N, C-alpha and C positions, 0 to 999 in steps of 0.2 A: 504494500500500500504506500503510495507516494505522499509526501508531505504536501499540505495545502500551501498555496502561494503566500508569501509574506505580505501582510497588509502594511500600507504606508501610513505614516502619521500625517493625515491631511483631512480637511473638511471641505475640500473643493467640491463644488456642485451641490452642497447641502444648503438647506434653509435653516437659519438659526434665529432664535429669539433670546435676547439678553435683557432680562428684567433688572433694572438698576444699571443699565448699560450706558448711561450718559455721563458717568464720572467714575474716578477711581479704578478699582480692579475690574468692575464691569465694563467700563469704557475700553480698557486695555484689551479685554477679551473680545469685545465686539470688533475692534479694529484688527486684532490678530486674525479673527475669522475672515474678515473681509480681505485682508492681505493674502490669505491662503485660498481665496476663490469662492468663498461662501456668500450667499445672499443673507443679509443680516438686518434684523430689526432691533435697535437699541432703544429701550423705553424707560420712562420713569414718570413721576407725577408732574414734572416741570416741562411745560409745552415748549418753551424757548430752548431748553437743553435738548429736548428730543429733536427739534428742527436743526440745531447745530450739529448734533451727532449724525443725523441723516445726511446732511450736506457732506460731512467728512467721509462717511461710508460710500456715498456715491462717487466721490473723488477718487476712491480706491477701487472702483469698478463693481461695487456691490449694488444689487437691487435692494430696495428697502421700502418700508411703509412708515409714515409718521403718525404715531398713535401713542397717546399717553396711557399710563397704567398706574393705578394705586392698588397695591397688593392687599391693602386693608379692606377693599371692596370687592366682593365676589363678582358683581356685575361688571366691574372694570376689567377683571381678569378674563372673564368670558368674552367681553367685547374685544380684548386684545387678540385672543385666539381667532375669533370670527373674522376680524379685519385681515390678519396675516394670512389665514388659510384661504380667504376669498381672493386676495390680491397676489399672493406669492405661491399658493398651493400648499401641499403637505409640509408640516413642520418636522424637521429631522432632529433638531437639537434645541433644548431649552436650558438656559442658564439662569439660576436664581441668585441674584447678587444685590438685591435691594437691602438696605441696612439703616439702622439708627442705633445710637448709643447714648443712653441716659446715665449720668454719673452722680451717684449718691450712695452712702452706706445703706445697707439693708434696713436699718432702723429709721432712716430718714427719707427713703425714696418715696416720692409722691406716687399714688396709685395710678394716676394718668400716665406718668412716665413709664411705670412698669408695664402697663397695658399696651402702650404704644410700641415699646421695644419687643414685647412678646408677639404682638400682632404683626409687626413688620418683619421681624427676623425669623419667626417660626411659623405662625399661622399663615402668613403670606406665602411661605414656601409650600405649605400644605395646599393652599388654594390653587396655586399654579400647578403643582404636581397632579392634583385631582383633575383640573380642567384639561390640561394638555395630555395627561396620561390616559384619559378616556378616549382621546381622539387619535393619538399617535399610533400608526400601524407598527412602526419600529423606529428605533433611534436611541437617543441618549439624553438624559437629564443630568446636569451638573449643578449641585448645590454648593454655594460658597459658605462654608462654615468658618471656624476660627480656631486657632490653638487655645483660645480662651475656653473652649468647650471642656478642656480637661485640666484647667488651671484654677487656682485660687486667686482671683483678681480683685483687688480692693475697689470698692465703689462701682462695681459692674454686676450687681446681682441679676438684673434682668437679662443683660447681654450674655453672660455666662450660661444662665439657664436656657435661654433661647438657642444658643449655639450647641449646647449639649443635646437639646431636643432635635435640632437639625440632623445631627449624626444618627440619632435613633430613627428619625423619620426616613432618612436615606436608606437605612438597612431594611426597614419595613416596606417602603415603597419598591425597593428592588425585588423583594419577595413577591409583592402583589403584581407588579407590572412585567416581570419576566415571563417568558424569554424574549418577548418582542422589544421591550424597552429596558435599557440599562440605566441604573440610577447610582451615581457616585457623588462624593463630596470632596472638596478641597479645604484643607485647614491652613490658611496662610498664617505666617508669623507676623512680625512687625513690618508693616508696609507703609511707605510714604503715600498717603492719600489725602484728599480734602477732608474726609471724615476724621482723620487723625489730627488734622491741623498742624500746629507747631510742636506737638508732643515729642516727636522724635528728632527734633532739630539738632544738627551737629553742635556739640559743645555743652549741651544740657546734661544735668546729672543723670536723667533717665537714659539718654542716648549712650552715655559712657557705661552705664550698667548693662544695657543691652549688648553693646559691642564686646564688653568683657566676657559675657556669657554666651556669645555666639562665635563658633569656630570661623565663620566667614567675616567676623568683625564689622558688621554693618547691618543696616536694615534693607529690606527689599524694595524694588521698584514694581509698580503694577504689572509691567510687561513680563516680569519674571514669574508671575503667577499665571499669566495668560497661556504660556506654553503648556502647562499642565492641563488646562481646559481644552486646548486643541487636541492633545493626546486622548483625553477621556471621551471627547466627542467624536473621535475618529474611529475608523474600522480597525485600527491597530489595537484598540482596547476592547475588541469584540468579546473577550472572555473575562472582562472585568466589570463586576457589578456589586453593589452593596459595600463598596470600599471607601475609605477616607484617606486621602493622600495629604500628608503634612508637608508643607514647604516653609520651613522656618530657619534655614541656614544652620541647622544643627543646634538650635537654642537649648541651653541647659536649664531646665526648670526643676531640677531634682531637689533644690532647697526650698521650694515653695510649699 
């Protein structure tokens, strides 16, 4: 019996939807998909950001659809799928990268902040997996989790809880949607994004601590997370599902 042909790491000719794709890690993933030959819809709640992302995607040769999406609203997620499928056809790849981070100790966190973080970071992923998973004949879902899912992070109770939930949801969804649809997650470490603000700026105490505990002695750029998304969305990952891929530069959290 001969070996099957080796699959290449490519999303060329696929149609991808990146929720949270107008900034940060999501934007880097959307652009990487477009550069690799995919048609890409980068969406978020911000109409202007969606238009700007669409313009850049078109400049890179991708077909796209300009449509906003708020993952906290099921109707909005359903509208997203309907618009994309009607204008671009079957969706092959879904990336869930919408995020929010409320900062407060567990004893002081406002209930509205807790609910917003859980709804955006976890329940929103569920809504998208449900809507798109029902309709996708085959393909790949990539959920953007965080290494905070397995860490004790001060003043991040909702974020840590939500990202832990994303990992569990990823495994459960992989079991429910297989064999047609693969579901995996990426756990980025410290990444310079608009959501992080100046927290990881060079020269700060936090940045020095991160560099000291990271073998690569730096934080990541969003483009360094995008490559993993391309792999998981490609046919090269055809036997990978229910997995969480950590990309943290080897960060040592053993003392946490």
